[in-house]
C-alpha positions as CSV (number, residue, x, y, z in Angstrom):
1,M,-4.2,4.1,-10.9
2,L,-1.6,6.5,-12.2
3,G,-0.8,8.5,-9.1
4,S,-0.7,11.8,-11.1
5,A,-3.5,14.3,-11.8
6,A,-1.9,15.3,-15.1
7,D,-1.5,11.7,-16.2
8,A,-5.1,10.9,-15.1
9,E,-6.4,13.8,-17.1
10,D,-4.6,12.6,-20.2
11,A,-5.8,9.1,-19.7
12,A,-9.4,10.2,-19.2
13,Q,-9.3,12.1,-22.5
14,E,-7.8,9.1,-24.2
15,T,-10.5,6.9,-22.8
16,L,-13.3,9.0,-24.0
17,L,-11.8,9.4,-27.4
18,R,-11.4,5.7,-27.8
19,A,-14.9,5.1,-26.6
20,W,-16.3,7.7,-29.1
21,R,-14.4,6.2,-32.0
22,G,-15.3,2.6,-31.0
23,F,-18.9,3.0,-29.9
24,D,-20.3,1.5,-33.1
25,R,-18.5,-1.8,-32.1
26,F,-20.0,-1.8,-28.6
27,E,-22.3,-4.9,-28.6
28,G,-24.0,-4.5,-25.3
29,R,-22.7,-7.7,-23.7
30,S,-21.8,-5.6,-20.7
31,S,-23.0,-2.3,-19.2
32,V,-21.6,0.9,-20.7
33,R,-20.0,1.5,-17.3
34,T,-18.0,-1.8,-17.4
35,W,-17.0,-1.1,-21.0
36,L,-15.7,2.3,-20.2
37,H,-13.8,0.9,-17.2
38,Q,-12.2,-1.7,-19.5
39,I,-11.0,1.0,-21.9
40,A,-9.8,3.2,-19.1
41,T,-7.9,0.4,-17.4
42,N,-6.2,-0.6,-20.6
43,V,-5.2,3.0,-21.2
44,C,-3.7,3.2,-17.7
45,L,-1.9,-0.2,-18.0
46,R,-0.1,1.1,-21.1
47,A,0.8,4.4,-19.5
48,L,1.6,3.0,-16.0
49,E,4.9,4.1,-14.4
50,K,5.6,3.5,-10.7
51,R,5.3,6.8,-8.7
52,V,6.7,7.2,-5.3
53,L,6.9,9.4,-2.2
54,P,10.4,9.8,-0.5
55,A,9.7,7.1,2.1
56,A,9.8,4.5,-0.8
57,L,13.4,5.5,-1.7
58,G,15.1,4.5,1.6
59,A,15.3,4.9,5.3
60,P,14.5,8.1,7.1
61,E,17.3,10.6,7.6
62,T,18.6,10.9,11.1
63,H,20.9,13.9,10.8
64,W,18.3,16.7,10.6
65,E,21.0,19.4,10.6
66,R,22.0,18.5,7.0
67,P,20.2,20.2,4.1
68,A,17.6,18.0,2.3
69,R,19.0,15.8,-0.5
70,A,17.7,16.1,-4.0
71,A,16.4,12.9,-5.6
72,D,17.4,11.4,-9.0
73,P,15.8,13.8,-11.6
74,E,14.3,10.7,-13.3
75,T,12.2,9.9,-10.2
76,R,8.5,9.9,-10.9
77,W,6.7,11.5,-7.9
78,L,3.3,10.6,-6.6
79,G,1.1,13.7,-6.9
80,P,-1.8,15.1,-4.9
81,L,-5.3,15.2,-6.5
82,P,-8.0,17.8,-5.8
83,I,-10.9,15.9,-4.2
84,D,-13.9,17.4,-2.4
85,P,-14.2,15.7,1.1
86,A,-18.0,15.5,0.6
87,E,-17.5,13.4,-2.5
88,A,-14.9,11.2,-0.8
89,A,-17.0,10.6,2.3
90,A,-18.1,7.1,1.3
91,N,-14.6,5.9,0.4
92,R,-12.3,8.3,2.4
93,Q,-9.5,5.7,2.8
94,Q,-9.5,5.0,-0.9
95,V,-8.4,8.5,-1.8
96,R,-5.9,9.3,0.9
97,L,-2.3,9.8,-0.1
98,A,-1.2,6.8,2.0
99,F,-3.6,4.5,0.1
100,V,-2.5,5.8,-3.3
101,A,1.2,5.5,-2.3
102,A,0.5,1.9,-1.1
103,L,-1.0,1.1,-4.5
104,Q,2.3,1.8,-6.1
105,H,3.7,-1.3,-4.5
106,L,1.2,-3.6,-6.3
107,P,1.8,-5.2,-9.7
108,A,-0.2,-3.4,-12.3
109,R,-3.0,-6.0,-12.7
110,Q,-3.4,-6.4,-8.9
111,R,-3.7,-2.6,-8.7
112,A,-6.4,-2.6,-11.4
113,V,-8.3,-5.4,-9.7
114,L,-8.3,-3.7,-6.4
115,L,-9.5,-0.4,-7.8
116,L,-12.2,-1.9,-10.0
117,R,-13.5,-4.1,-7.2
118,D,-13.1,-2.0,-4.0
119,V,-13.3,1.5,-5.4
120,A,-15.3,1.3,-8.6
121,D,-17.3,-1.5,-7.0
122,L,-17.6,-3.6,-10.1
123,P,-18.6,-7.3,-9.8
124,A,-15.8,-9.8,-10.1
125,D,-17.2,-11.2,-13.4
126,D,-17.2,-7.7,-14.9
127,V,-13.6,-7.1,-13.7
128,G,-12.6,-10.4,-15.3
129,K,-14.1,-9.3,-18.6
130,A,-12.4,-5.9,-18.4
131,L,-9.0,-7.4,-17.7
132,G,-9.2,-10.7,-19.7
133,M,-9.0,-12.8,-16.5
134,T,-11.1,-15.6,-15.0
135,T,-13.3,-14.8,-12.0
136,I,-11.2,-17.1,-9.9
137,A,-8.0,-15.2,-11.0
138,V,-9.7,-11.9,-10.1
139,N,-10.6,-13.1,-6.6
140,G,-7.1,-14.4,-6.1
141,A,-5.5,-11.2,-7.2
142,L,-7.9,-9.1,-5.0
143,L,-7.0,-11.2,-2.0
144,R,-3.3,-10.7,-2.5
145,A,-3.7,-7.0,-3.2
146,R,-5.8,-6.5,0.0
147,K,-3.2,-8.2,2.1
148,R,-0.4,-6.0,0.6
149,I,-2.4,-2.8,1.1
150,A,-3.1,-3.8,4.7
151,R,0.7,-4.0,5.3
152,E,1.6,-0.8,3.4
153,A,-1.2,1.6,4.2
154,P,-2.0,2.7,7.8
155,D,-5.3,1.8,9.5
156,P,-7.7,4.7,9.1
157,A,-9.3,4.0,12.4
158,G,-9.1,6.9,14.8
159,M,-8.5,9.5,12.2
160,S,-10.2,12.8,12.9
161,E,-12.8,13.8,10.4
162,P,-12.1,17.0,8.4
163,D,-15.1,18.9,9.8
164,S,-14.4,18.2,13.4
165,A,-13.9,21.1,15.9
166,V,-10.6,19.5,17.1
167,M,-9.3,19.3,13.5
168,R,-10.1,22.9,12.8
169,A,-8.5,24.1,16.0
170,Q,-5.4,22.0,15.5
171,L,-5.1,23.1,11.9
172,Q,-5.3,26.8,12.9
173,R,-2.5,26.2,15.5
174,Y,-0.4,24.5,12.8
175,V,-0.9,27.5,10.4
176,E,0.0,30.0,13.1
177,A,3.1,28.0,14.1
178,F,4.3,28.1,10.5
179,E,3.6,31.8,10.0
180,H,5.2,32.8,13.3
181,A,8.1,30.3,13.0
182,D,7.1,28.9,16.4
183,V,8.7,25.4,16.7
184,G,7.4,25.1,20.2
185,A,3.8,25.7,19.2
186,L,4.2,23.3,16.3
187,Q,5.4,20.6,18.7
188,N,2.0,20.6,20.4
189,V,0.1,19.6,17.2
190,L,2.4,16.8,16.0
191,R,2.3,13.2,17.1
192,E,5.5,11.6,18.4
193,D,5.5,9.3,15.3
194,V,5.0,12.1,12.8
195,T,6.7,11.8,9.4
196,L,7.8,14.5,7.0
197,E,8.2,14.1,3.2
198,M,9.2,16.8,0.8
199,P,9.1,15.8,-2.9
200,P,11.2,16.4,-5.0
201,H,13.7,15.9,-2.1
202,A,14.7,12.3,-1.4
203,T,15.3,13.2,2.3
204,W,12.5,12.4,4.7
205,F,12.1,12.2,8.5
206,A,10.3,10.0,11.0
207,G,9.7,11.1,14.6
208,R,8.8,14.4,16.2
209,D,12.3,15.4,17.3
210,P,13.9,15.0,13.8
211,V,11.0,16.6,12.1
212,L,11.1,19.6,14.4
213,G,14.8,19.8,14.2
214,F,14.8,20.0,10.4
215,L,11.9,22.4,10.2
216,G,13.4,24.7,12.9
217,T,16.8,24.7,11.3
218,H,16.1,24.9,7.6
219,V,12.5,26.1,7.1
220,L,11.0,28.1,10.0
221,R,14.0,30.5,10.3
222,S,12.1,33.7,11.0
223,P,8.6,34.9,11.6
224,G,6.6,36.2,8.7
225,L,8.6,34.2,6.1
226,F,5.6,32.2,5.1
227,T,1.9,33.1,4.5
228,V,-0.3,30.0,4.8
229,R,-3.8,29.7,3.3
230,P,-6.3,26.8,3.2
231,V,-6.9,25.0,-0.1
232,F,-10.4,23.9,-1.3
233,P,-11.0,21.4,-2.7
234,P,-8.2,19.9,-0.8
235,A,-5.8,17.2,-1.9
236,N,-7.0,13.6,-1.6
237,G,-9.8,14.7,0.8
238,Q,-7.2,15.7,3.4
239,P,-6.4,19.1,5.0
240,T,-4.3,21.0,2.5
241,L,-2.4,24.3,2.8
242,A,-0.8,26.6,0.3
243,L,2.5,28.1,1.5
244,Y,3.6,31.4,0.0
245,A,7.2,32.7,0.6
246,H,7.4,36.5,0.1
247,G,4.0,36.4,-1.6
248,R,4.9,33.8,-4.2
249,A,3.8,30.2,-4.5
250,H,6.3,27.9,-2.6
251,A,4.7,24.6,-1.7
252,L,1.5,22.7,-1.0
253,Q,1.2,20.9,2.3
254,V,-1.1,17.8,2.7
255,L,-1.7,16.8,6.3
256,D,-2.8,13.5,7.7
257,F,-4.4,13.7,11.2
258,A,-4.8,10.8,13.7
259,A,-6.3,11.1,17.1
260,G,-6.4,14.9,16.8
261,R,-2.7,15.5,15.9
262,V,-0.7,15.6,12.7
263,R,0.7,12.1,11.8
264,H,2.1,12.8,8.3
265,I,3.2,16.1,6.6
266,H,3.6,16.0,2.9
267,I,5.2,19.1,1.5
268,F,5.1,19.3,-2.3
269,L,7.7,21.8,-3.3
270,Q,6.1,22.2,-6.7
271,P,4.6,25.7,-7.3
272,S,3.3,24.2,-10.7
273,L,0.6,22.4,-8.6
274,F,-1.0,25.7,-7.5
275,P,-3.2,26.2,-10.6
276,L,-4.5,22.6,-10.3
277,F,-5.8,23.5,-6.9
278,R,-7.2,26.9,-8.1
279,Q,-4.6,28.8,-6.0
280,P,-2.9,32.0,-7.2
281,V,0.8,31.8,-8.0
282,I,1.2,35.3,-6.6
283,L,-0.7,36.0,-3.5
284,H,-3.5,38.5,-3.3
285,A,-6.5,38.7,-1.0
286,V,-7.6,35.2,-0.1
287,P,-10.1,33.9,2.5
288,D,-9.2,32.9,6.0
289,L,-9.6,29.3,7.3
290,P,-13.3,28.3,7.2
291,S,-15.0,28.2,10.6
């Protein structure tokens, strides 16, 4: 709902605090689960601010030889969330970055309706009670939200599962290409329609040639510059890598695979995220990629 792990933690604490203080007024006319969802939704609606990824700010950059452009410092960025793939197996599409980013295009109440119906799986009557809407209004909002999400979020069909042998092999090739600054090897694991986003930079790229051109010119300048380690639990149930430059936290990468190749690269240039994902800020001995 909020697009930020830190904001979600604050909202969860506020929800439980309000529930504790108001429990003597709970009359049992709905389940405790529905009542808690109502409190949580109201907390989120009050705190809601639109969060974005760079692709929402404008067209992709075509001149990859230029340095990345910083965004307005007031921009509120969508953030990754640690989610165990096993816990996300039943609703994998509902936790992917692409889905959460698409949610940001919905009006607040449509967003709440979609999450309460399709993710929390509450009946329409309970959603109506939680949001102060009629059941007919809930169903109408859900229909509009689903149509918008279908336009904004990619179809998950054909995406490789995180535990597949192809995924592991391609992920290992991707890691080695980054560590060895091997743009040619990286080309072999990217789709032609790959995109690259790098919050907090506003600049983003669409297409394999611009992505490789930018990475080869500005990022993968020499072998050994980066040390790359897997992250578990990963972000949004997707393959996630921690990048260290000269042994210090540099960025988290969240990868989206489709048909065995990388379709989206999200590079979060925010070392402050490392503790959230249980990663050291200064690199010591860490495990290799799981087999």
